[in-house]
Structure formats: C-alpha cells, structure tokens
C-alpha positions in Angstrom: 75.0 132.4 4.6 78.1 134.3 5.7 81.6 134.5 4.4 84.4 134.4 7.0 88.1 135.1 6.2 90.6 134.0 8.9 93.9 135.9 8.6 97.0 135.0 10.4 98.9 138.0 11.6 102.1 139.3 9.8 105.6 138.3 10.9 106.2 139.2 14.5 109.4 139.8 16.4 109.0 136.3 17.9 108.4 134.7 14.5 111.7 136.3 13.3 113.6 134.5 16.1 114.2 137.6 18.1 113.8 137.9 21.9 110.3 138.9 22.9 108.4 140.2 25.9 105.0 139.1 27.0 103.1 137.1 24.4 100.5 139.7 23.7 103.0 142.5 23.3 105.1 141.1 20.4 104.7 143.5 17.5 105.4 143.2 13.8 108.7 143.4 12.0 109.0 145.5 8.8 108.3 142.3 6.8 105.1 141.8 8.9 104.0 145.4 8.2 104.4 144.7 4.5 102.4 141.6 4.8 99.6 143.5 6.6 99.4 145.9 3.7 99.1 143.0 1.2 96.2 141.6 3.2 94.4 144.9 3.2 94.8 145.2 -0.6 93.5 141.6 -1.0 90.1 142.3 0.5 87.7 142.6 -2.5 85.2 144.8 -0.7 84.5 146.4 2.7 83.9 143.8 5.4 80.7 144.1 7.3 82.7 143.1 10.4 86.4 143.1 11.2 87.2 140.9 14.2 90.6 141.4 15.9 92.6 139.6 18.5 93.7 141.8 21.4 97.4 140.8 20.8 99.5 143.6 19.3 100.7 141.7 16.3 97.1 141.0 15.2 96.0 144.6 15.9 99.0 145.8 13.8 98.0 143.4 11.0 94.4 144.6 11.0 95.3 148.3 11.0 95.8 148.8 7.2 92.4 147.0 6.5 90.7 149.2 9.1 92.2 152.3 7.5 91.2 151.2 4.0 87.6 150.5 5.1 86.9 153.0 7.9 83.1 152.3 7.8 83.5 148.6 8.7 82.5 147.6 12.2 85.5 146.6 14.3 85.3 144.2 17.3 88.0 142.9 19.6 87.1 139.3 20.4 88.6 136.2 22.1 90.5 135.0 19.0 93.9 135.5 20.5 96.7 133.0 20.3 96.8 129.9 22.4 99.3 130.9 25.2 99.9 127.6 26.9 103.2 128.6 28.6 103.0 131.0 31.5 103.6 134.5 30.0 106.6 135.2 32.2 108.5 132.4 30.4 108.5 134.4 27.2 110.2 137.5 28.5 113.6 137.9 27.0 113.5 134.5 25.3 113.4 133.3 21.7 111.3 130.3 20.4 114.5 128.2 20.3 115.1 128.9 24.0 111.5 128.0 24.8 111.6 124.8 22.7 112.2 122.4 25.7 109.3 123.9 27.6 107.1 123.7 24.5 108.0 120.0 24.0 107.4 119.2 27.7 104.0 120.9 27.6 102.8 118.8 24.6 104.4 115.6 25.9 102.3 116.0 29.0 99.1 115.8 26.9 96.8 117.0 29.6 94.0 119.3 28.4 93.4 120.5 32.0 97.0 121.4 32.7 97.7 125.1 33.5 101.3 126.1 33.2 101.0 129.2 35.4 99.3 132.5 36.0 98.1 134.0 32.7 98.5 130.8 30.7 95.6 128.9 29.1 94.7 125.2 29.2 94.0 123.3 26.0 90.5 122.8 27.3 90.0 126.5 27.5 91.3 126.9 23.9 88.7 124.3 22.7 86.0 126.2 24.6 87.0 129.5 22.9 86.9 127.8 19.5 83.5 126.4 20.2 82.2 129.9 21.0 83.7 131.3 17.8 82.3 128.4 15.8 78.8 128.9 17.2 78.8 132.5 16.4 80.4 132.6 12.9 80.2 129.1 11.4 77.3 127.1 12.7 74.2 126.8 10.4 71.8 128.0 13.1 73.3 131.4 13.2 72.0 134.4 11.1 74.1 135.4 8.2 77.0 137.7 9.2 77.7 139.0 5.7 81.5 139.4 5.1 83.6 139.0 8.2 87.4 139.2 8.3 89.1 137.8 11.4 92.7 138.8 12.3 94.0 136.0 14.5 96.8 133.6 15.0 98.2 130.3 13.7 97.2 128.0 16.5 93.8 129.5 16.9 93.1 129.2 13.2 94.3 125.6 13.1 92.0 124.8 16.1 89.1 126.3 14.2 90.0 124.3 11.1 90.3 121.1 13.2 86.9 121.8 14.7 85.5 122.3 11.2 86.6 118.8 10.3 85.2 117.3 13.5 88.5 116.7 15.2 87.9 119.0 18.2 85.0 119.1 20.6 84.1 120.3 24.1 85.1 119.1 26.6 88.5 118.5 25.0 90.2 115.2 26.0 93.7 113.9 25.7 93.0 112.3 22.3 91.9 115.7 20.9 94.9 117.4 22.3 97.2 114.8 20.7 95.4 115.2 17.4 95.8 118.9 17.5 99.5 118.6 18.3 100.0 116.5 15.2 97.9 118.9 13.2 99.8 122.0 14.3 103.2 120.4 13.6 102.2 119.1 10.2 100.2 122.0 8.9 102.2 125.3 8.4 100.3 128.5 8.2 102.1 131.5 6.6 102.1 134.9 8.1 99.4 137.0 6.4 97.8 133.9 4.8 94.0 133.9 4.4 91.6 130.9 5.1 88.2 131.4 3.5 85.1 129.8 5.2 81.6 129.8 3.9 79.3 129.5 7.0 75.9 128.1 7.2 74.2 124.8 6.4 76.4 124.2 3.3 79.6 125.4 4.9 82.8 125.1 2.9 86.4 125.8 3.5 89.1 126.7 1.0 92.9 126.4 1.0 95.2 128.9 2.8 95.8 131.6 0.3 99.2 133.3 -0.1 98.8 134.4 -3.7 98.3 138.0 -2.5 101.8 137.9 -1.0 104.9 138.5 -3.1 107.3 135.5 -2.8 109.8 137.7 -0.9 107.2 138.4 1.8 106.1 134.8 2.4 107.2 133.7 5.9 106.1 131.2 8.6 
C-alpha cells in the first residue's frame, strides 16, 4: 500500500495576473517560492520518490524538497498542466486576456478538439491521468512507499475526478462537461497537498493548506 501526496505548484507569474510566456516557462513569484519552502517543511520524512512535472513552476516548487531530501529518487513525468490552448496564445497575455478563448474552448465541449500545435486535447489529458492512476493508485500495482508528486491544479483535479469514477478512457463529451463543472467549482490553493492512499483500500483526504501561513494562501 503506497502513500501519494499530490502538490500543486506555488504561485506562478500567470497566477499573479501578470503577462506570461509559453505555458511551461512561467516561473514562481516570491510568494510562490515561499510556498515551496512551506511544502518542503511539511514533508514528515524523505519521500521514496519525488515526481515532478517538466513545467518550470512545478520544478521550482519541488526544488526545496529535493534539497532537503537529496537521497530521494527524482523522476520527471507526464504530470504537467492541461494546456488546451495553443501555447502561442499565452505569450504576452494574462489570464484575463485569455478568458474569452478559455470560455470558447470549454463551450465547444469536444474531447477530440485540438486548438493548435503544442496544445493537448481533453482526451489526451484523460489518457495521461489513466497512466498515472495505473502506476500510482490502482490496487494491482506494487507498493510505491511514499511518493510526492509536484503537479498542477487541473491535472490534480482530473486525478481526483478519476478517483471518484467521473473520468474514464476514452473520454466523452459528458466527462468533459463534468470536468468543467468540477474545475470551476473546486478551487485548489497554490502549494496545497492532496493525500492519497493507494491500493485495494484506497482513500483520499482533503486538500491541506494548514502548512501554509494565511498570508501565503493563494489560488
């Protein structure tokens, strides 16, 4: 039976409402770096495995934990954010500027729709989540010990929806609509921790922010 902690990255430049570059290049703010330190201090012991998204903001969030536990195995895996808009649409824009494009994407409700080169379809997100679930959560897998995953809000929500049976492969329009409602109704704080117990008697806890001082709690 394994224990998996899913950590959302610290506050990024994009989260702070500032213009950003390509989706994978948005780094942390000073607040985000403070949140990353809080996450590292919240780990009760050395993880057997640290899994990190390839995106800069997740890498930056994981760094204090990797420095605190240098003997932990580190793996970069496909737990990056769901980038459903073509990456070029992010360059020099804020989330407010992108809002009409975001709304149009979700209104389309087509899991096979590809917005452009470098974007990901909803069906591809669901497939990534299924691979993650099969490796780290399913009861048929050998115990992984203590695994800490530094990821992103939408990916973590998708894992949680899969945990509750609301997301499957191949993903259909109903699953996409369900995820849209879930992502809009379910806030995930920067640096928050979701604890999963994997295996036959799998369990999930609440999103923890108690390790974060009130002044560092952001969305």
